[in-house]
Structures are given as structure tokens and as C-alpha cells.
PDB file of N, CA, C and O in Angstrom:
ATOM      1  N   MET A   1      -8.229 -39.098 -11.968  1.00  0.00           N
ATOM      2  CA  MET A   1      -7.691 -40.344 -11.465  1.00  0.00           C
ATOM      3  C   MET A   1      -6.478 -40.769 -12.275  1.00  0.00           C
ATOM      4  O   MET A   1      -5.480 -41.211 -11.705  1.00  0.00           O
ATOM      5  N   TYR A   2      -6.545 -40.646 -13.587  1.00  0.00           N
ATOM      6  CA  TYR A   2      -5.433 -41.055 -14.426  1.00  0.00           C
ATOM      7  C   TYR A   2      -4.231 -40.133 -14.256  1.00  0.00           C
ATOM      8  O   TYR A   2      -3.085 -40.577 -14.315  1.00  0.00           O
ATOM      9  N   ALA A   3      -4.498 -38.851 -14.045  1.00  0.00           N
ATOM     10  CA  ALA A   3      -3.398 -37.899 -13.867  1.00  0.00           C
ATOM     11  C   ALA A   3      -2.637 -38.193 -12.572  1.00  0.00           C
ATOM     12  O   ALA A   3      -1.410 -38.103 -12.536  1.00  0.00           O
ATOM     13  N   THR A   4      -3.360 -38.541 -11.520  1.00  0.00           N
ATOM     14  CA  THR A   4      -2.679 -38.847 -10.256  1.00  0.00           C
ATOM     15  C   THR A   4      -1.855 -40.119 -10.357  1.00  0.00           C
ATOM     16  O   THR A   4      -0.789 -40.226  -9.749  1.00  0.00           O
ATOM     17  N   GLN A   5      -2.350 -41.091 -11.129  1.00  0.00           N
ATOM     18  CA  GLN A   5      -1.578 -42.318 -11.318  1.00  0.00           C
ATOM     19  C   GLN A   5      -0.307 -42.038 -12.111  1.00  0.00           C
ATOM     20  O   GLN A   5       0.753 -42.582 -11.802  1.00  0.00           O
ATOM     21  N   ALA A   6      -0.411 -41.189 -13.137  1.00  0.00           N
ATOM     22  CA  ALA A   6       0.763 -40.856 -13.936  1.00  0.00           C
ATOM     23  C   ALA A   6       1.782 -40.102 -13.103  1.00  0.00           C
ATOM     24  O   ALA A   6       2.981 -40.361 -13.211  1.00  0.00           O
ATOM     25  N   LEU A   7       1.324 -39.169 -12.270  1.00  0.00           N
ATOM     26  CA  LEU A   7       2.251 -38.426 -11.416  1.00  0.00           C
ATOM     27  C   LEU A   7       2.895 -39.339 -10.388  1.00  0.00           C
ATOM     28  O   LEU A   7       4.066 -39.163 -10.052  1.00  0.00           O
ATOM     29  N   THR A   8       2.154 -40.300  -9.892  1.00  0.00           N
ATOM     30  CA  THR A   8       2.704 -41.240  -8.914  1.00  0.00           C
ATOM     31  C   THR A   8       3.847 -42.050  -9.520  1.00  0.00           C
ATOM     32  O   THR A   8       4.819 -42.375  -8.838  1.00  0.00           O
ATOM     33  N   HIS A   9       3.721 -42.369 -10.799  1.00  0.00           N
ATOM     34  CA  HIS A   9       4.782 -43.140 -11.463  1.00  0.00           C
ATOM     35  C   HIS A   9       5.968 -42.260 -11.845  1.00  0.00           C
ATOM     36  O   HIS A   9       7.096 -42.748 -11.915  1.00  0.00           O
ATOM     37  N   LEU A  10       5.730 -40.954 -12.097  1.00  0.00           N
ATOM     38  CA  LEU A  10       6.811 -40.069 -12.536  1.00  0.00           C
ATOM     39  C   LEU A  10       7.613 -39.481 -11.375  1.00  0.00           C
ATOM     40  O   LEU A  10       8.781 -39.140 -11.562  1.00  0.00           O
ATOM     41  N   VAL A  11       7.039 -39.355 -10.209  1.00  0.00           N
ATOM     42  CA  VAL A  11       7.728 -38.727  -9.086  1.00  0.00           C
ATOM     43  C   VAL A  11       8.974 -39.506  -8.678  1.00  0.00           C
ATOM     44  O   VAL A  11      10.014 -38.881  -8.467  1.00  0.00           O
ATOM     45  N   PRO A  12       8.932 -40.828  -8.553  1.00  0.00           N
ATOM     46  CA  PRO A  12      10.175 -41.535  -8.197  1.00  0.00           C
ATOM     47  C   PRO A  12      11.267 -41.392  -9.254  1.00  0.00           C
ATOM     48  O   PRO A  12      12.451 -41.375  -8.920  1.00  0.00           O
ATOM     49  N   LEU A  13      10.880 -41.290 -10.526  1.00  0.00           N
ATOM     50  CA  LEU A  13      11.878 -41.105 -11.573  1.00  0.00           C
ATOM     51  C   LEU A  13      12.537 -39.732 -11.468  1.00  0.00           C
ATOM     52  O   LEU A  13      13.745 -39.608 -11.667  1.00  0.00           O
ATOM     53  N   ALA A  14      11.760 -38.713 -11.161  1.00  0.00           N
ATOM     54  CA  ALA A  14      12.304 -37.360 -11.031  1.00  0.00           C
ATOM     55  C   ALA A  14      13.200 -37.262  -9.806  1.00  0.00           C
ATOM     56  O   ALA A  14      14.202 -36.548  -9.830  1.00  0.00           O
ATOM     57  N   ALA A  15      12.857 -37.964  -8.746  1.00  0.00           N
ATOM     58  CA  ALA A  15      13.654 -37.902  -7.528  1.00  0.00           C
ATOM     59  C   ALA A  15      15.024 -38.526  -7.733  1.00  0.00           C
ATOM     60  O   ALA A  15      15.995 -38.102  -7.106  1.00  0.00           O
ATOM     61  N   GLU A  16      15.117 -39.513  -8.588  1.00  0.00           N
ATOM     62  CA  GLU A  16      16.413 -40.144  -8.844  1.00  0.00           C
ATOM     63  C   GLU A  16      17.316 -39.254  -9.688  1.00  0.00           C
ATOM     64  O   GLU A  16      18.538 -39.300  -9.549  1.00  0.00           O
ATOM     65  N   GLU A  17      16.725 -38.447 -10.560  1.00  0.00           N
ATOM     66  CA  GLU A  17      17.522 -37.613 -11.456  1.00  0.00           C
ATOM     67  C   GLU A  17      18.036 -36.347 -10.781  1.00  0.00           C
ATOM     68  O   GLU A  17      19.067 -35.817 -11.194  1.00  0.00           O
ATOM     69  N   LEU A  18      17.350 -35.849  -9.757  1.00  0.00           N
ATOM     70  CA  LEU A  18      17.726 -34.589  -9.128  1.00  0.00           C
ATOM     71  C   LEU A  18      18.844 -34.790  -8.116  1.00  0.00           C
ATOM     72  O   LEU A  18      18.848 -35.751  -7.346  1.00  0.00           O
ATOM     73  N   ASP A  19      19.779 -33.872  -8.137  1.00  0.00           N
ATOM     74  CA  ASP A  19      20.852 -33.883  -7.147  1.00  0.00           C
ATOM     75  C   ASP A  19      20.403 -33.013  -5.981  1.00  0.00           C
ATOM     76  O   ASP A  19      20.173 -31.818  -6.163  1.00  0.00           O
ATOM     77  N   LYS A  20      20.275 -33.577  -4.805  1.00  0.00           N
ATOM     78  CA  LYS A  20      19.754 -32.849  -3.651  1.00  0.00           C
ATOM     79  C   LYS A  20      20.636 -31.673  -3.249  1.00  0.00           C
ATOM     80  O   LYS A  20      20.129 -30.711  -2.671  1.00  0.00           O
ATOM     81  N   ASN A  21      21.917 -31.712  -3.530  1.00  0.00           N
ATOM     82  CA  ASN A  21      22.815 -30.607  -3.176  1.00  0.00           C
ATOM     83  C   ASN A  21      22.591 -29.379  -4.063  1.00  0.00           C
ATOM     84  O   ASN A  21      22.862 -28.257  -3.637  1.00  0.00           O
ATOM     85  N   LYS A  22      22.103 -29.576  -5.281  1.00  0.00           N
ATOM     86  CA  LYS A  22      21.894 -28.450  -6.189  1.00  0.00           C
ATOM     87  C   LYS A  22      20.492 -27.862  -6.084  1.00  0.00           C
ATOM     88  O   LYS A  22      20.269 -26.739  -6.536  1.00  0.00           O
ATOM     89  N   VAL A  23      19.559 -28.577  -5.509  1.00  0.00           N
ATOM     90  CA  VAL A  23      18.179 -28.118  -5.468  1.00  0.00           C
ATOM     91  C   VAL A  23      17.898 -27.261  -4.247  1.00  0.00           C
ATOM     92  O   VAL A  23      17.114 -26.317  -4.339  1.00  0.00           O
ATOM     93  N   THR A  24      18.501 -27.551  -3.126  1.00  0.00           N
ATOM     94  CA  THR A  24      18.194 -26.813  -1.903  1.00  0.00           C
ATOM     95  C   THR A  24      18.764 -25.397  -1.971  1.00  0.00           C
ATOM     96  O   THR A  24      19.841 -25.194  -2.531  1.00  0.00           O
ATOM     97  N   PRO A  25      18.061 -24.421  -1.411  1.00  0.00           N
ATOM     98  CA  PRO A  25      18.563 -23.050  -1.453  1.00  0.00           C
ATOM     99  C   PRO A  25      19.768 -22.834  -0.539  1.00  0.00           C
ATOM    100  O   PRO A  25      20.594 -21.962  -0.805  1.00  0.00           O
ATOM    101  N   GLY A  26      19.874 -23.602   0.511  1.00  0.00           N
ATOM    102  CA  GLY A  26      21.032 -23.504   1.386  1.00  0.00           C
ATOM    103  C   GLY A  26      21.009 -22.294   2.293  1.00  0.00           C
ATOM    104  O   GLY A  26      19.973 -21.661   2.499  1.00  0.00           O
ATOM    105  N   VAL A  27      22.173 -21.990   2.828  1.00  0.00           N
ATOM    106  CA  VAL A  27      22.308 -20.899   3.792  1.00  0.00           C
ATOM    107  C   VAL A  27      22.092 -19.542   3.122  1.00  0.00           C
ATOM    108  O   VAL A  27      21.484 -18.650   3.713  1.00  0.00           O
ATOM    109  N   LEU A  28      22.581 -19.383   1.902  1.00  0.00           N
ATOM    110  CA  LEU A  28      22.424 -18.108   1.201  1.00  0.00           C
ATOM    111  C   LEU A  28      20.949 -17.795   0.967  1.00  0.00           C
ATOM    112  O   LEU A  28      20.529 -16.652   1.146  1.00  0.00           O
ATOM    113  N   GLY A  29      20.168 -18.777   0.575  1.00  0.00           N
ATOM    114  CA  GLY A  29      18.730 -18.570   0.376  1.00  0.00           C
ATOM    115  C   GLY A  29      18.045 -18.177   1.669  1.00  0.00           C
ATOM    116  O   GLY A  29      17.182 -17.300   1.682  1.00  0.00           O
ATOM    117  N   PHE A  30      18.433 -18.830   2.758  1.00  0.00           N
ATOM    118  CA  PHE A  30      17.848 -18.480   4.050  1.00  0.00           C
ATOM    119  C   PHE A  30      18.221 -17.060   4.455  1.00  0.00           C
ATOM    120  O   PHE A  30      17.375 -16.321   4.958  1.00  0.00           O
ATOM    121  N   LEU A  31      19.465 -16.672   4.245  1.00  0.00           N
ATOM    122  CA  LEU A  31      19.897 -15.322   4.623  1.00  0.00           C
ATOM    123  C   LEU A  31      19.177 -14.251   3.810  1.00  0.00           C
ATOM    124  O   LEU A  31      18.804 -13.207   4.345  1.00  0.00           O
ATOM    125  N   VAL A  32      18.981 -14.510   2.515  1.00  0.00           N
ATOM    126  CA  VAL A  32      18.262 -13.550   1.676  1.00  0.00           C
ATOM    127  C   VAL A  32      16.813 -13.432   2.142  1.00  0.00           C
ATOM    128  O   VAL A  32      16.280 -12.327   2.249  1.00  0.00           O
ATOM    129  N   PHE A  33      16.180 -14.569   2.418  1.00  0.00           N
ATOM    130  CA  PHE A  33      14.799 -14.557   2.890  1.00  0.00           C
ATOM    131  C   PHE A  33      14.702 -13.849   4.240  1.00  0.00           C
ATOM    132  O   PHE A  33      13.776 -13.067   4.457  1.00  0.00           O
ATOM    133  N   ALA A  34      15.635 -14.109   5.144  1.00  0.00           N
ATOM    134  CA  ALA A  34      15.617 -13.460   6.460  1.00  0.00           C
ATOM    135  C   ALA A  34      15.829 -11.951   6.315  1.00  0.00           C
ATOM    136  O   ALA A  34      15.186 -11.173   7.019  1.00  0.00           O
ATOM    137  N   ALA A  35      16.717 -11.529   5.416  1.00  0.00           N
ATOM    138  CA  ALA A  35      16.945 -10.098   5.206  1.00  0.00           C
ATOM    139  C   ALA A  35      15.689  -9.425   4.660  1.00  0.00           C
ATOM    140  O   ALA A  35      15.356  -8.311   5.067  1.00  0.00           O
ATOM    141  N   LEU A  36      14.990 -10.090   3.743  1.00  0.00           N
ATOM    142  CA  LEU A  36      13.744  -9.536   3.219  1.00  0.00           C
ATOM    143  C   LEU A  36      12.687  -9.441   4.314  1.00  0.00           C
ATOM    144  O   LEU A  36      11.951  -8.457   4.381  1.00  0.00           O
ATOM    145  N   ALA A  37      12.607 -10.444   5.162  1.00  0.00           N
ATOM    146  CA  ALA A  37      11.629 -10.432   6.249  1.00  0.00           C
ATOM    147  C   ALA A  37      11.920  -9.294   7.230  1.00  0.00           C
ATOM    148  O   ALA A  37      11.000  -8.605   7.668  1.00  0.00           O
ATOM    149  N   VAL A  38      13.179  -9.097   7.572  1.00  0.00           N
ATOM    150  CA  VAL A  38      13.543  -8.013   8.488  1.00  0.00           C
ATOM    151  C   VAL A  38      13.258  -6.657   7.839  1.00  0.00           C
ATOM    152  O   VAL A  38      12.803  -5.732   8.513  1.00  0.00           O
ATOM    153  N   GLY A  39      13.520  -6.535   6.550  1.00  0.00           N
ATOM    154  CA  GLY A  39      13.226  -5.279   5.846  1.00  0.00           C
ATOM    155  C   GLY A  39      11.743  -4.966   5.822  1.00  0.00           C
ATOM    156  O   GLY A  39      11.345  -3.822   6.039  1.00  0.00           O
ATOM    157  N   VAL A  40      10.919  -5.977   5.559  1.00  0.00           N
ATOM    158  CA  VAL A  40       9.468  -5.755   5.560  1.00  0.00           C
ATOM    159  C   VAL A  40       8.988  -5.390   6.956  1.00  0.00           C
ATOM    160  O   VAL A  40       8.138  -4.513   7.111  1.00  0.00           O
ATOM    161  N   TRP A  41       9.529  -6.058   7.974  1.00  0.00           N
ATOM    162  CA  TRP A  41       9.145  -5.744   9.347  1.00  0.00           C
ATOM    163  C   TRP A  41       9.501  -4.285   9.688  1.00  0.00           C
ATOM    164  O   TRP A  41       8.702  -3.577  10.302  1.00  0.00           O
ATOM    165  N   ALA A  42      10.693  -3.845   9.290  1.00  0.00           N
ATOM    166  CA  ALA A  42      11.122  -2.471   9.574  1.00  0.00           C
ATOM    167  C   ALA A  42      10.237  -1.462   8.837  1.00  0.00           C
ATOM    168  O   ALA A  42       9.882  -0.424   9.394  1.00  0.00           O
ATOM    169  N   LEU A  43       9.882  -1.767   7.588  1.00  0.00           N
ATOM    170  CA  LEU A  43       9.007  -0.861   6.843  1.00  0.00           C
ATOM    171  C   LEU A  43       7.617  -0.781   7.460  1.00  0.00           C
ATOM    172  O   LEU A  43       7.034   0.302   7.518  1.00  0.00           O
ATOM    173  N   MET A  44       7.081  -1.890   7.916  1.00  0.00           N
ATOM    174  CA  MET A  44       5.765  -1.881   8.541  1.00  0.00           C
ATOM    175  C   MET A  44       5.792  -1.103   9.859  1.00  0.00           C
ATOM    176  O   MET A  44       4.852  -0.372  10.170  1.00  0.00           O
ATOM    177  N   LYS A  45       6.856  -1.261  10.619  1.00  0.00           N
ATOM    178  CA  LYS A  45       6.978  -0.528  11.878  1.00  0.00           C
ATOM    179  C   LYS A  45       7.060   0.978  11.615  1.00  0.00           C
ATOM    180  O   LYS A  45       6.434   1.774  12.316  1.00  0.00           O
ATOM    181  N   SER A  46       7.830   1.355  10.610  1.00  0.00           N
ATOM    182  CA  SER A  46       7.953   2.765  10.258  1.00  0.00           C
ATOM    183  C   SER A  46       6.622   3.320   9.758  1.00  0.00           C
ATOM    184  O   SER A  46       6.252   4.445  10.095  1.00  0.00           O
ATOM    185  N   MET A  47       5.896   2.532   8.953  1.00  0.00           N
ATOM    186  CA  MET A  47       4.608   2.986   8.444  1.00  0.00           C
ATOM    187  C   MET A  47       3.619   3.191   9.593  1.00  0.00           C
ATOM    188  O   MET A  47       2.884   4.179   9.609  1.00  0.00           O
ATOM    189  N   ASN A  48       3.598   2.275  10.539  1.00  0.00           N
ATOM    190  CA  ASN A  48       2.695   2.421  11.677  1.00  0.00           C
ATOM    191  C   ASN A  48       3.036   3.659  12.496  1.00  0.00           C
ATOM    192  O   ASN A  48       2.137   4.348  12.978  1.00  0.00           O
ATOM    193  N   ARG A  49       4.316   3.946  12.659  1.00  0.00           N
ATOM    194  CA  ARG A  49       4.735   5.136  13.402  1.00  0.00           C
ATOM    195  C   ARG A  49       4.293   6.406  12.663  1.00  0.00           C
ATOM    196  O   ARG A  49       3.812   7.350  13.290  1.00  0.00           O
ATOM    197  N   HIS A  50       4.455   6.431  11.338  1.00  0.00           N
ATOM    198  CA  HIS A  50       4.059   7.611  10.570  1.00  0.00           C
ATOM    199  C   HIS A  50       2.540   7.762  10.521  1.00  0.00           C
ATOM    200  O   HIS A  50       2.033   8.883  10.561  1.00  0.00           O
ATOM    201  N   MET A  51       1.820   6.671  10.437  1.00  0.00           N
ATOM    202  CA  MET A  51       0.354   6.758  10.409  1.00  0.00           C
ATOM    203  C   MET A  51      -0.183   7.225  11.759  1.00  0.00           C
ATOM    204  O   MET A  51      -1.243   7.850  11.811  1.00  0.00           O
ATOM    205  N   GLY A  52       0.519   6.936  12.846  1.00  0.00           N
ATOM    206  CA  GLY A  52       0.103   7.419  14.156  1.00  0.00           C
ATOM    207  C   GLY A  52       0.245   8.917  14.292  1.00  0.00           C
ATOM    208  O   GLY A  52      -0.454   9.536  15.094  1.00  0.00           O
ATOM    209  N   ARG A  53       1.137   9.508  13.523  1.00  0.00           N
ATOM    210  CA  ARG A  53       1.356  10.959  13.585  1.00  0.00           C
ATOM    211  C   ARG A  53       0.389  11.744  12.713  1.00  0.00           C
ATOM    212  O   ARG A  53       0.311  12.967  12.835  1.00  0.00           O
ATOM    213  N   VAL A  54      -0.346  11.077  11.840  1.00  0.00           N
ATOM    214  CA  VAL A  54      -1.242  11.763  10.911  1.00  0.00           C
ATOM    215  C   VAL A  54      -2.452  12.284  11.670  1.00  0.00           C
ATOM    216  O   VAL A  54      -3.064  11.557  12.453  1.00  0.00           O
ATOM    217  N   ASN A  55      -2.791  13.534  11.438  1.00  0.00           N
ATOM    218  CA  ASN A  55      -3.964  14.156  12.037  1.00  0.00           C
ATOM    219  C   ASN A  55      -5.074  14.119  10.992  1.00  0.00           C
ATOM    220  O   ASN A  55      -4.975  14.784   9.961  1.00  0.00           O
ATOM    221  N   PHE A  56      -6.122  13.353  11.248  1.00  0.00           N
ATOM    222  CA  PHE A  56      -7.198  13.217  10.278  1.00  0.00           C
ATOM    223  C   PHE A  56      -8.244  14.318  10.395  1.00  0.00           C
ATOM    224  O   PHE A  56      -9.143  14.401   9.558  1.00  0.00           O
ATOM    225  N   GLU A  57      -8.146  15.155  11.407  1.00  0.00           N
ATOM    226  CA  GLU A  57      -9.059  16.279  11.567  1.00  0.00           C
ATOM    227  C   GLU A  57      -8.590  17.420  10.671  1.00  0.00           C
ATOM    228  O   GLU A  57      -7.457  17.885  10.792  1.00  0.00           O
ATOM    229  N   GLU A  58      -9.453  17.863   9.784  1.00  0.00           N
ATOM    230  CA  GLU A  58      -9.074  18.956   8.889  1.00  0.00           C
ATOM    231  C   GLU A  58      -9.314  20.287   9.600  1.00  0.00           C
ATOM    232  O   GLU A  58     -10.404  20.550  10.106  1.00  0.00           O
ATOM    233  N   ALA A  59      -8.289  21.107   9.626  1.00  0.00           N
ATOM    234  CA  ALA A  59      -8.405  22.422  10.257  1.00  0.00           C
ATOM    235  C   ALA A  59      -9.168  23.353   9.325  1.00  0.00           C
ATOM    236  O   ALA A  59      -8.980  23.298   8.110  1.00  0.00           O
ATOM    237  N   PRO A  60     -10.018  24.200   9.871  1.00  0.00           N
ATOM    238  CA  PRO A  60     -10.751  25.137   9.015  1.00  0.00           C
ATOM    239  C   PRO A  60      -9.794  26.152   8.391  1.00  0.00           C
ATOM    240  O   PRO A  60      -8.834  26.599   9.018  1.00  0.00           O
ATOM    241  N   ASP A  61     -10.078  26.492   7.167  1.00  0.00           N
ATOM    242  CA  ASP A  61      -9.253  27.457   6.441  1.00  0.00           C
ATOM    243  C   ASP A  61      -9.618  28.870   6.909  1.00  0.00           C
ATOM    244  O   ASP A  61     -10.770  29.279   6.765  1.00  0.00           O
ATOM    245  N   PRO A  62      -8.658  29.627   7.469  1.00  0.00           N
ATOM    246  CA  PRO A  62      -8.997  30.972   7.973  1.00  0.00           C
ATOM    247  C   PRO A  62      -9.411  31.920   6.856  1.00  0.00           C
ATOM    248  O   PRO A  62     -10.248  32.794   7.082  1.00  0.00           O
ATOM    249  N   ASP A  63      -8.852  31.776   5.661  1.00  0.00           N
ATOM    250  CA  ASP A  63      -9.235  32.663   4.552  1.00  0.00           C
ATOM    251  C   ASP A  63     -10.667  32.393   4.111  1.00  0.00           C
ATOM    252  O   ASP A  63     -11.412  33.325   3.807  1.00  0.00           O
ATOM    253  N   ALA A  64     -11.049  31.143   4.074  1.00  0.00           N
ATOM    254  CA  ALA A  64     -12.412  30.798   3.655  1.00  0.00           C
ATOM    255  C   ALA A  64     -13.424  31.225   4.710  1.00  0.00           C
ATOM    256  O   ALA A  64     -14.522  31.666   4.370  1.00  0.00           O
ATOM    257  N   ALA A  65     -13.072  31.101   5.978  1.00  0.00           N
ATOM    258  CA  ALA A  65     -13.980  31.509   7.052  1.00  0.00           C
ATOM    259  C   ALA A  65     -14.195  33.017   7.040  1.00  0.00           C
ATOM    260  O   ALA A  65     -15.305  33.479   7.306  1.00  0.00           O
ATOM    261  N   ALA A  66     -13.164  33.788   6.740  1.00  0.00           N
ATOM    262  CA  ALA A  66     -13.288  35.250   6.696  1.00  0.00           C
ATOM    263  C   ALA A  66     -14.069  35.689   5.463  1.00  0.00           C
ATOM    264  O   ALA A  66     -14.753  36.711   5.512  1.00  0.00           O
ATOM    265  N   ALA A  67     -13.989  34.955   4.369  1.00  0.00           N
ATOM    266  CA  ALA A  67     -14.651  35.343   3.122  1.00  0.00           C
ATOM    267  C   ALA A  67     -16.111  34.930   3.100  1.00  0.00           C
ATOM    268  O   ALA A  67     -16.898  35.537   2.374  1.00  0.00           O
ATOM    269  N   GLU A  68     -16.504  33.924   3.864  1.00  0.00           N
ATOM    270  CA  GLU A  68     -17.884  33.424   3.820  1.00  0.00           C
ATOM    271  C   GLU A  68     -18.920  34.476   4.254  1.00  0.00           C
ATOM    272  O   GLU A  68     -19.895  34.676   3.528  1.00  0.00           O
ATOM    273  N   PRO A  69     -18.758  35.155   5.396  1.00  0.00           N
ATOM    274  CA  PRO A  69     -19.803  36.133   5.770  1.00  0.00           C
ATOM    275  C   PRO A  69     -19.884  37.301   4.792  1.00  0.00           C
ATOM    276  O   PRO A  69     -20.979  37.789   4.515  1.00  0.00           O
ATOM    277  N   ALA A  70     -18.753  37.757   4.265  1.00  0.00           N
ATOM    278  CA  ALA A  70     -18.757  38.896   3.363  1.00  0.00           C
ATOM    279  C   ALA A  70     -19.146  38.476   1.954  1.00  0.00           C
ATOM    280  O   ALA A  70     -19.647  39.300   1.189  1.00  0.00           O
ATOM    281  N   GLY A  71     -18.931  37.229   1.594  1.00  0.00           N
ATOM    282  CA  GLY A  71     -19.183  36.746   0.240  1.00  0.00           C
ATOM    283  C   GLY A  71     -20.630  36.870  -0.188  1.00  0.00           C
ATOM    284  O   GLY A  71     -20.870  37.481  -1.230  1.00  0.00           O
ATOM    285  N   PRO A  72     -21.607  36.350   0.517  1.00  0.00           N
ATOM    286  CA  PRO A  72     -23.010  36.456   0.078  1.00  0.00           C
ATOM    287  C   PRO A  72     -23.522  37.890   0.105  1.00  0.00           C
ATOM    288  O   PRO A  72     -24.315  38.258  -0.762  1.00  0.00           O
ATOM    289  N   ALA A  73     -23.104  38.714   1.059  1.00  0.00           N
ATOM    290  CA  ALA A  73     -23.569  40.104   1.133  1.00  0.00           C
ATOM    291  C   ALA A  73     -23.044  40.890  -0.059  1.00  0.00           C
ATOM    292  O   ALA A  73     -23.775  41.700  -0.629  1.00  0.00           O
ATOM    293  N   GLU A  74     -21.791  40.668  -0.447  1.00  0.00           N
ATOM    294  CA  GLU A  74     -21.221  41.377  -1.588  1.00  0.00           C
ATOM    295  C   GLU A  74     -21.879  40.941  -2.874  1.00  0.00           C
ATOM    296  O   GLU A  74     -22.160  41.767  -3.744  1.00  0.00           O
ATOM    297  N   SER A  75     -22.133  39.625  -3.006  1.00  0.00           N
ATOM    298  CA  SER A  75     -22.721  39.152  -4.262  1.00  0.00           C
ATOM    299  C   SER A  75     -24.156  39.643  -4.403  1.00  0.00           C
ATOM    300  O   SER A  75     -24.606  39.912  -5.517  1.00  0.00           O
ATOM    301  N   ALA A  76     -24.886  39.766  -3.289  1.00  0.00           N
ATOM    302  CA  ALA A  76     -26.259  40.314  -3.347  1.00  0.00           C
ATOM    303  C   ALA A  76     -26.203  41.794  -3.714  1.00  0.00           C
ATOM    304  O   ALA A  76     -27.030  42.269  -4.492  1.00  0.00           O
ATOM    305  N   GLY A  77     -25.257  42.512  -3.176  1.00  0.00           N
ATOM    306  CA  GLY A  77     -25.109  43.937  -3.480  1.00  0.00           C
ATOM    307  C   GLY A  77     -24.668  44.139  -4.908  1.00  0.00           C
ATOM    308  O   GLY A  77     -25.112  45.089  -5.552  1.00  0.00           O
ATOM    309  N   ASP A  78     -23.810  43.281  -5.431  1.00  0.00           N
ATOM    310  CA  ASP A  78     -23.356  43.389  -6.815  1.00  0.00           C
ATOM    311  C   ASP A  78     -24.509  43.159  -7.774  1.00  0.00           C
ATOM    312  O   ASP A  78     -24.579  43.815  -8.814  1.00  0.00           O
ATOM    313  N   LYS A  79     -25.411  42.249  -7.454  1.00  0.00           N
ATOM    314  CA  LYS A  79     -26.541  41.940  -8.342  1.00  0.00           C
ATOM    315  C   LYS A  79     -27.505  43.124  -8.372  1.00  0.00           C
ATOM    316  O   LYS A  79     -28.051  43.466  -9.421  1.00  0.00           O
ATOM    317  N   ALA A  80     -27.707  43.745  -7.206  1.00  0.00           N
ATOM    318  CA  ALA A  80     -28.636  44.884  -7.160  1.00  0.00           C
ATOM    319  C   ALA A  80     -28.042  46.109  -7.818  1.00  0.00           C
ATOM    320  O   ALA A  80     -28.770  46.908  -8.406  1.00  0.00           O
ATOM    321  N   ALA A  81     -26.725  46.273  -7.731  1.00  0.00           N
ATOM    322  CA  ALA A  81     -26.080  47.468  -8.272  1.00  0.00           C
ATOM    323  C   ALA A  81     -25.950  47.382  -9.790  1.00  0.00           C
ATOM    324  O   ALA A  81     -25.935  48.415 -10.458  1.00  0.00           O
ATOM    325  N   SER A  82     -25.856  46.180 -10.349  1.00  0.00           N
ATOM    326  CA  SER A  82     -25.657  46.064 -11.777  1.00  0.00           C
ATOM    327  C   SER A  82     -26.781  45.228 -12.393  1.00  0.00           C
ATOM    328  O   SER A  82     -26.609  44.025 -12.593  1.00  0.00           O
ATOM    329  N   PRO A  83     -27.914  45.835 -12.692  1.00  0.00           N
ATOM    330  CA  PRO A  83     -29.047  45.079 -13.244  1.00  0.00           C
ATOM    331  C   PRO A  83     -28.816  44.659 -14.682  1.00  0.00           C
ATOM    332  O   PRO A  83     -29.530  43.783 -15.172  1.00  0.00           O
ATOM    333  N   GLY A  84     -27.869  45.232 -15.372  1.00  0.00           N
ATOM    334  CA  GLY A  84     -27.603  44.896 -16.764  1.00  0.00           C
ATOM    335  C   GLY A  84     -26.931  43.562 -16.958  1.00  0.00           C
ATOM    336  O   GLY A  84     -26.982  43.001 -18.053  1.00  0.00           O
ATOM    337  N   LYS A  85     -26.301  43.038 -15.926  1.00  0.00           N
ATOM    338  CA  LYS A  85     -25.594  41.751 -16.076  1.00  0.00           C
ATOM    339  C   LYS A  85     -26.545  40.672 -16.048  1.00  0.00           C
ATOM    340  O   LYS A  85     -26.161  39.508 -16.158  1.00  0.00           O
TER     341      LYS A  85
END
């Protein structure tokens, strides 16, 4: 309660000291903000286009598929052929 009363008394004093022409961002501030907004919009549009092209289905590896059937048979044969290991 006391803080709000103190701020209520200080706000009119601060308003008298500030020059309204120096505080406002003006046209340059608006142009910079608009340019940033357009840039973010363009980046989001580009990201959505690139994410639409991504294929989330993983293709099977042909080398791994060819090695799988021969892999267990060879390892079983290697174990039987070399009992010393």
C-alpha cells in the first residue's frame, strides 16, 4: 500500500521532467520492429517448408539387411570351428 502511494506521488514528477519528443521511438523504431517481424515471418515460412520436405521414415540399410542372415550362421560356425577361443 505504501509503495503504491509513493509511486502515485512520483509519477507526475517524472512526467514533467521527461521530454516526450526524446522518449518515443518514432518512425525509425517502428521500421526496425517491422523489419524484424518480417524477417521472423520469412524464417518461419522457410522452416515450415523445409520441415514439410523431411522424410521421417527411415529407409532400411541394404548392407545391414544383407549381413543379418549370414551374420549369425557365420558366428555359429566360427565358434564350432575354433573351440580354443
